[in-house]
N, C-alpha and C positions, 0 to 999 in steps of 0.2 A: 659278794652281794647277791641275794636271791633276785630272780627275775619274776615280776608279776605278769600275769597273762594280759590283763587290760587295765590301764589307768584312764579314768574318766575325769575330765577337767570341768568342774561346775556342778553344783547341786541344786539347780532349779528344775523346772519341768523336764527339760531335755536330759539332764544328767541322771535324775532319779528315774526317768522313763526308760533310758537305755540300761541302767543298772537292774531295774526290775525285769526287763526282757532277758537279759543275760542270766539272771537268777532262775527264771522259769525254764531256760534252756539248759540248766545244770551247770552254768558257768559262774562260780563263786570266787574264783581267783581274781578279784576285782578290787581296786582301790579308787575311791572318789576323792579328789582333792578340791577344796572350796576355800577361796581366799577370805571369805567373811566368817563371822562367828556364828552364823545360823544358815540353814538351808532356805530356799525359796526364790533366789534370783530376783527377777523383776518385782515379785510380790513382797520380798524382803526390803528392797531398796526404795520402792515407791510407796510412800506413806502420806502423800499430800491429802488435804481434806477432799472427800468425795471420791477417792480412788476406788475403782470397781472394774470388773471385766465387762466388755460389751458383747461377749458370747454367753449364751445361757449356761448357767453353772453345771447343769447335769451333763452337758456335752464338753464343757471345759474341765474335764477330769479324765483320768485314765480308764480305759475299758476294763482293765484288770482290777481297778479300785473304784468301782462305782460308789457314789455317796448319795444316800437318800435324804440326808439331813440338811441340805442347803437351805438357808433361811430366806433367800431371795432368788428371784429368777436370774438376776444379774448380781453375782456375789460381790461383796465388798472385798477390798484387798486383804484385810486382816483375816477374813474367813478363808480365803484361798491359801494364805500363808499357813494357817493352822492345818488345813487339809494336807499341804505338802509336808509339814512336820510329822503328821500322822503317818503318811506314806514312808517318810524317811526312817521312822522308828523300826520299820521292817528290814532296813538295810544295816542298821546297827553300826558296829565298829568299823565297817568298811569306809565310812565317811571320815575324812580328816579335815576338820575345820581349821581356820586360821592358817591355811596351807596354800599359798598362791602359786600360780605358774610363773616362774621367773624366766624359764627358757626350756626348750625341748629340741633335741637334735637326734637325727637318725644315724645310727652307727652301722655302716654297711658291712663292717668286718664281722660283727656279732649278730646282725639283724635284730637289733633291739633299739627302742627309743630310750634316750637318757633324758629324764625330766627333772629339771632343777627347781626346787621349791624354796631355795634360799637357805633352808635349814639342812636339807639332805638332797641327794640325787637318787631318784627312783629309776629302775630299769623295767621296761615293759615291752612285751612282744607286740602289743598294739596300743594305740593311743586314740582316745575319743575326745574331741573338742566339743563340749556342750556348754560353751561359754555365753550363749545368748547373743542376740544381735542388737538389743536395745539396752546396753549396759553402761556405756560411757557417755555422759551428757555432752551434747553439742552446745558450745557457747559461741555465738556468732561474733565476728569482729565488729564491735560497736565503739565508735570513737568516744573516748572519755569515760568508758564504763567504770574504770578503776576510781574515778572521782566521786562516785555515788557515796554519800556519807552514811546512809542507813543500811539496814540488813539487806543483803543481796544474795540470792541463792537460786539454784535450779530446782524445778519441780520434783526431780528425782532425788534430790538431796534436801528434802524439806527440813527447815530449822524449826522444830516444835518449841524452842525456847522463846521465839518471837511472838509477843502478844499483838495480835492484829486489831484488837479493839480500839476504835477511834482513829485508826491509821488510814492514810491515803495509800492504797496499794496499786501498783502498776504491774500488769501482766503482759509479757511479750510472747505472742504466739496464739494461734487459734486452732491447734490440733487437738488430738484426742484427750490429752491431759488437761489442756485449758478448758475444754468444753465441760469437763467434770468439775474442774476447780473453781471456775468463775462464779457459778451459782452459790457455792459454799462461802466464798470470800465476800460476796455481796451481802450475805447475812451477817457477817462478822465485822467487816471493815467499815470505816466511815464512808469511803468511796473507793471504787475500783475504776482504773483506766485500763482499757484493753487495747493493745497495739495489734492490729490485724494487717498482716502483709497480704494475705489471700484468704477469702472466706471459704468455708467448707460446705459440702453438701451434707445436710443433717436430716435424718429421718426420725420418726417417732420411736421411742424406746419401748414404752409399754412395760409389762411385767410388774413386779412389786413383791411384797412379802408372800411367802408360801405358807399357807395355814398349817398349823401343827398336825391336824388330822390328815392332810395330804402327805406330809412327811412320814407320818406313821404308816399310811397306806403303802407308800413306796418301799419303806423299810421292811414291811411284812410280805411284800409281793415283788420279789426280784424280777419277775417277768414283766410287771407293769413298768418298772424302772428301765428295763431293757427296751421296751416298746417306746417309752418316752425319749430315750436317747436316739432310737432309730428315727422317730418323727423329727427331732431337732436336727439330726444329720441331714435328712432329706430336705428340710426347709433351707438349711445352709447351702446345700448343693444347688438348689433351685436359684439361689441368689447369684450364682456365678454368671448367669446370662446378663443380668443388668450391670454387673461390675465390668464385664469383659467386652461390652459393646454391642450385644444383640439389640437391634434397632427397636423392636417393640418393647422388650423388657426394660431397656434403658429409658425409653420415653415414659413408660408407666412409673418407673422409680423416680425419675426426674419430676414428673407431675406430682407425685406423692410428697416429695421433699419441698416443692414450691408451695403446695397446699398447706403443709406443716408450717412453713415460714409465714405465709399470709394469715393463717389462723392465730399465730402467736405474736406477730409484730404488726401493729396498726399503722405506724408512721411510714409512709411510702419512701421517704428519704433514707430512713434507717434500713428498711427492707431492701432497697436497691444496693446499699453498701454491704448487705449480708448475702447478696445473691451471687453465686459463682458465675464466672464467664467462661468456664471450661466444661468439658464433657463430664457427665455423671460417671463416677468410677475412676477418673483420672488420678485423683488423690484418694486417700482412705476415706470411705464414707463413714460418718459419725452418727451415733445414736444419742439423742437427748430430748427430754421433755421439759428440761429446766433451763437450758442455756438461753434460748430466745427470750423467755419472760424476764430473765435476769438482765440481759443486755437492754431490753426495752424499758426497764425500770429506771427510776431516777437515781439509783444507787450505782449505776455503771455508765461510764462514758466510752463509747466505741470510737477509737481513733483508727480510721480505715486506711492506715499506711504504716510502714515499718518504723521501728525506733531507729533513728539515724544518729543521734548524738546525745551524750549525757554531760551536763555541766553541773556538777554537784547534785542537788535535788531537782534540777530542772531537766526534763526529758523533752528533747526536740524530735518530732516525727519527720518523716520524709516529706510530708505535706508542708512543713514549716511551722505547724502548730506546736505550742509548748504546753507541757503539763507538769504539775508538781507532784512529787511522790515522797512518801516516808519509807516505803518498802518496795523493793523491786524483785519480781519473780520472773525467772526465765523459763517459760514452757516451750523451749526451742528444740525439742527432740534430741536425737542421739546420733553418734557416729555409727551409721548403719552400713553404708556401702563399703567403707574401709574399716574392717574389723580390727579392734585394738590388739587382739592376740596375734595377729598375722606376723608382726615383726619378731615375735618370740619363738616361732616354730621354724626350724631349719631342716629341710629335706636333703635329697641327694644333690641338688644343684643350686640351692639358695633358700631363701625364706619364703613363707607363704605370701608375705607382703610383696616380694619381688615377683613371684609367680602371678599375683593378682594385680600387678601394677596398672593394668588397663581394665580392671574390673574382675570380680570373682568369677571363677570358672570351676567346673567339676564334671564328674560323671554321676548321674543319679542324684544330683544335689548333695552328695555325701562323700565321695572319694575323689582324690585329686592326684593328677599325674605328677610324678617326681617326689611323692610323699608316701612311701610304702607303709602298709598297715596303719594308715591314718584314716580316721573317719571324722567328718565335720557335720554336726547337727545344728539346725537353725542357721545354716550358712547360706551358700549360694542357691538362689531360686528355690527356697524351702518355705517361704512365707506365703500367707494367704490373705486375700482381701474379701473373702466371702464366707468362710467357715472356721471351725476351731483349729487353732494352730497345734493343739495337742494331737489331733489326728495325723498331722504330718510327722510329728515327732515319733508317733507309734509306728508309722510306716518306715521311717528311717531306722528306728531301733530294730525292727524285724529284719531289715536289709543287713544291718551290722551282724546280727546273729547268723544269718545265712552266709555272709561273707567270711566270718570266722570259721565256720564249718568248712568252707572252701579252702581257707588258709591251712587248716589242719590236715587236709587231704594232700597237700603239696609237700614234697620232700624238703624243700627249703623253708617252708612255713612263711612265705613272703608273698604279699599281694602288691603288684605294681600295676597301676592303671596305665593302659595304653594311651599315649598322647592322642592318637587318632580317635579313640573312643570318647575322650573328653572333648575334643574339637567337634565331633559329630553331635554330641549332646548339646554343646553350646550353640551350634547352628540350629538344632532342633528347637531350642528355647527361643532363639531369635525369630525363627519362622513363625512359631505359634504366637509370639507377642506382637509381630509387626503391625497388625491392623487393629490392635486393641487400644482403648483409651489411655492406657498407661504410657503408650508410645506416641499416640496421635491426638490425644485429647486436649492439647493446648495448655497444659499445666506443667509445673515443676514439681516432681514428687520424689520421695526418698526411696522409691523402688528402682530408680534408674541411676546408674553410675555416670556422673557428669564427665568423667575422663574418657569414656568410650561411647557413651550414649546407649549402652546396652541395658536391658532389663536384667538386673543381677540379684534382686531380692525376692521377687514374687515367682511362684510357680504359675505359669499362664494356663492353668487347666483346673479341673475339678480334683477333689481328693481321690475319687474313684480312678481317674486317669493316672494319678500319681501312683496309686496302689498297683494298677495294671502295668505301669512302666517299670516299677521296681521288681515286682514279682515275675515279670517277663524276662528278667536278665538271667543269663546262664553261665556267668563266669567269664565269658569271652571279652568282657571289658578289661580283664587283667591280662598281662603278658604271660606267656607260657612259663611254667615253673622251671627254675634252674636247679639242676641236680648238684648238691654240695660236693665240692672236691674234698676227698678225705685223704689224709696223709698216711 
C-alpha cells in the first residue's frame, strides 16, 4: 500500500484552504476526504432561510482566491457554497467525496497514520484535521421532546419539504442562526414563538446589494479589490478592542447596540426582555437590521425563557407559560468545545478525546502533544469574535506548510510536540483571556469549556498577533529528531 504524504479530513474552508497552501508550496501528494457528497462544510450543511455570513464577503474568502463578483456585502450561504465549489475545482481528483473518517491511528513502528474510511485504509505521513468546529448540531435535553407530533429539526439540518405557510412555528434559541432565521419565518409562517434563554447583543448590519458596476470595477482592478480587503481587515482588527473588554471601546459598542434596540423596539417591556445583562462581547455579538422589527411585530411572540418541557404540541417554557406549535425548530448551536472527531483519532497514548478530557489544548492552536505529524485546523483557540475566520485558517495553513518543511529536514520525518510547549501555550492563552469579557463578563458562552472553565475556542488576540505568534516559532516546539535505527 502506497503512503500519501498528507491526508486532509474535510473539504470546507479549512480543508480547501490548507490544500491550496500545500499546492502553492509544491506539495501535491495530498488526498482530501469528505464525508458528504459535496464540498462546503458549514455552507453546505446550513441552508435555513436567511442563512448568510456576518463577515463582509470580500474578506470572507481566501487571499489566494479573491472574488470580485460577490453580489452582497454579506453573502448568502448559497453564494459562499458556490465560491467554495469554484475553489475546489482547482483541487480536482484529490478530493474524495462520500469518504468519511471512521478512525485514525498513529503507527509508531512505521511513522505513518492509518486512516480508516470504512471502505479502505489510507496511510499518510501527516494528517490534517479540517473538520470544522460547528458541524454536529447540539440538541439540548428537553423533557418530552420526542412527543412533539409535528416536524422537528435543527436549523443546521433544515427540512425543505416542510411547508411553513399557515403554520405556528416555534424556534428555540436566539443565537446567530435564529437572528437570521426568525425574520424569514415571520414572513412565511402564521405565527412564530421564539424561546429566548439569553438575549444577545445585536448591532446594525448595514450593507446590501453590490451594484454591477462596482463588481465590474473590482474585477477590472485587482489593486482596488486588494485595497478593499485591506480596509475590511483593518476594520475587523479594530473591533477586537470592544469585544475583548477595552473600557472605552466596549462602552461605545454597548451604547450603539442599545441605541439600535431602542430605535427598533418601541415597547419598553419587550425592550427590557431583549436587553442583555452581561458584558458586551461576552457572547458572540450579532449583526441584524431585521431581527428586532420582526420580534416587535404581531407575527412573533417572544418567550423570554428557555423551553422546559414538550407535551405533544404544547410547549411549556421555564416561566410556566404554554405555547402551541405545529413545527419546532431547534436553533440551539453545535457541539463546539467537545469536537466529535476527537474520539476517532488515536495517537501515541490515547485518543484526542482523552487528551482533551478537560478541554482542548495545543501548541499554536494547531499541533497537539502525543499526536505526531498531526495538525488541527479550526480547533483549540483558533476561532475569532471580531474578524474573518478565513484569516486564521490561512495562518494555520501557512504554519502547516512550514512545519512539513521542518519534518522533511529530520532524519525520522516525525514531529512530536513537546508537552512543555503545549502547556506553556495553554498558560499563555489563559493569561491573555483572564480579564476579558469571555471569562469575566457574566455570561455562559460556547467559547469556554464547562469542564475546566478555560477559554478553549477563541484566540484571545488579534489576527496580527496570531500571525506573529505562529511565524515567530522556530521548531523548538517539537522534540529533537530521533535518528532511525537501521539494521
